[in-house]
Short mmCIF file of the C-alpha atoms (twelve columns), coordinates in Angstrom:
data_MODEL
# 
_entry.id   MODEL 
# 
loop_
_atom_site.group_PDB 
_atom_site.id 
_atom_site.type_symbol 
_atom_site.label_atom_id 
_atom_site.label_alt_id 
_atom_site.label_comp_id 
_atom_site.label_asym_id 
_atom_site.label_seq_id 
_atom_site.Cartn_x 
_atom_site.Cartn_y 
_atom_site.Cartn_z 
_atom_site.pdbx_PDB_model_num 
ATOM 1  C CA . UNK A 1  26.270 103.368 -51.590 1 
ATOM 2  C CA . UNK A 2  27.411 99.991  -52.942 1 
ATOM 3  C CA . UNK A 3  28.649 97.017  -50.984 1 
ATOM 4  C CA . UNK A 4  31.415 94.859  -52.382 1 
ATOM 5  C CA . UNK A 5  30.368 91.307  -51.602 1 
ATOM 6  C CA . UNK A 6  33.174 89.663  -53.543 1 
ATOM 7  C CA . UNK A 7  32.838 86.640  -55.796 1 
ATOM 8  C CA . UNK A 8  29.514 84.839  -55.992 1 
ATOM 9  C CA . UNK A 9  29.065 81.070  -56.072 1 
ATOM 10 C CA . UNK A 10 26.259 79.069  -57.614 1 
ATOM 11 C CA . UNK A 11 24.327 76.717  -55.364 1 
ATOM 12 C CA . UNK A 12 26.175 73.603  -56.662 1 
ATOM 13 C CA . UNK A 13 29.561 75.342  -56.221 1 
ATOM 14 C CA . UNK A 14 28.672 76.353  -52.670 1 
ATOM 15 C CA . UNK A 15 27.488 72.821  -51.868 1 
ATOM 16 C CA . UNK A 16 30.723 71.357  -53.242 1 
ATOM 17 C CA . UNK A 17 32.820 73.713  -51.078 1 
ATOM 18 C CA . UNK A 18 31.066 72.493  -47.915 1 
ATOM 19 C CA . UNK A 19 30.625 68.899  -49.123 1 
ATOM 20 C CA . UNK A 20 26.855 68.953  -48.592 1 
ATOM 21 C CA . UNK A 21 23.938 68.215  -50.894 1 
ATOM 22 C CA . UNK A 22 22.548 70.886  -53.194 1 
ATOM 23 C CA . UNK A 23 19.144 70.359  -51.566 1 
ATOM 24 C CA . UNK A 24 20.670 71.269  -48.195 1 
ATOM 25 C CA . UNK A 25 21.952 74.574  -49.552 1 
ATOM 26 C CA . UNK A 26 18.601 75.300  -51.178 1 
ATOM 27 C CA . UNK A 27 16.895 74.669  -47.821 1 
ATOM 28 C CA . UNK A 28 19.356 77.024  -46.063 1 
ATOM 29 C CA . UNK A 29 18.516 79.698  -48.648 1 
ATOM 30 C CA . UNK A 30 14.777 79.125  -48.182 1 
ATOM 31 C CA . UNK A 31 15.153 79.310  -44.382 1 
ATOM 32 C CA . UNK A 32 17.423 82.373  -44.760 1 
ATOM 33 C CA . UNK A 33 20.235 80.741  -42.800 1 
ATOM 34 C CA . UNK A 34 22.807 81.969  -45.317 1 
ATOM 35 C CA . UNK A 35 23.171 85.306  -47.063 1 
ATOM 36 C CA . UNK A 36 22.349 85.129  -50.742 1 
ATOM 37 C CA . UNK A 37 21.602 87.234  -53.797 1 
ATOM 38 C CA . UNK A 38 18.567 86.543  -55.928 1 
ATOM 39 C CA . UNK A 39 18.814 87.598  -59.563 1 
ATOM 40 C CA . UNK A 40 15.847 87.770  -61.936 1 
ATOM 41 C CA . UNK A 41 13.502 86.011  -59.434 1 
ATOM 42 C CA . UNK A 42 15.155 82.602  -59.945 1 
ATOM 43 C CA . UNK A 43 18.930 82.706  -60.003 1 
ATOM 44 C CA . UNK A 44 20.489 82.338  -56.569 1 
ATOM 45 C CA . UNK A 45 24.098 83.264  -55.904 1 
ATOM 46 C CA . UNK A 46 25.899 83.013  -52.577 1 
ATOM 47 C CA . UNK A 47 28.870 85.172  -51.566 1 
ATOM 48 C CA . UNK A 48 32.042 83.106  -51.209 1 
ATOM 49 C CA . UNK A 49 32.537 84.685  -47.784 1 
ATOM 50 C CA . UNK A 50 29.573 82.654  -46.515 1 
ATOM 51 C CA . UNK A 51 31.702 79.488  -46.695 1 
ATOM 52 C CA . UNK A 52 34.189 80.948  -44.217 1 
ATOM 53 C CA . UNK A 53 31.435 82.345  -42.005 1 
ATOM 54 C CA . UNK A 54 29.681 78.989  -41.727 1 
ATOM 55 C CA . UNK A 55 32.925 77.187  -40.941 1 
ATOM 56 C CA . UNK A 56 33.916 79.794  -38.350 1 
ATOM 57 C CA . UNK A 57 30.516 79.829  -36.621 1 
ATOM 58 C CA . UNK A 58 30.212 76.034  -36.652 1 
ATOM 59 C CA . UNK A 59 33.607 75.379  -35.084 1 
ATOM 60 C CA . UNK A 60 33.317 73.733  -31.691 1 
ATOM 61 C CA . UNK A 61 36.240 73.867  -29.299 1 
ATOM 62 C CA . UNK A 62 37.219 70.711  -27.445 1 
ATOM 63 C CA . UNK A 63 36.262 70.756  -23.777 1 
ATOM 64 C CA . UNK A 64 39.017 68.379  -22.727 1 
ATOM 65 C CA . UNK A 65 42.124 66.812  -24.240 1 
ATOM 66 C CA . UNK A 66 41.947 63.498  -26.020 1 
ATOM 67 C CA . UNK A 67 42.715 60.580  -23.630 1 
ATOM 68 C CA . UNK A 68 46.031 58.776  -24.141 1 
# 
């Protein structure tokens, strides 16, 4: 049984997509906050779908309308 995880991003590519530092992404990987693939003990790749998941889960709805 194989799972199609789609395109994989490098850590710098993933960081650029979210406009965060590479060190932040590396910390998220270390803390297992984001799904990732580890190749050959060192190479880390992150599914592109993680960008959308983080954005979707981080979205906060406004509690009230903006004052005029």
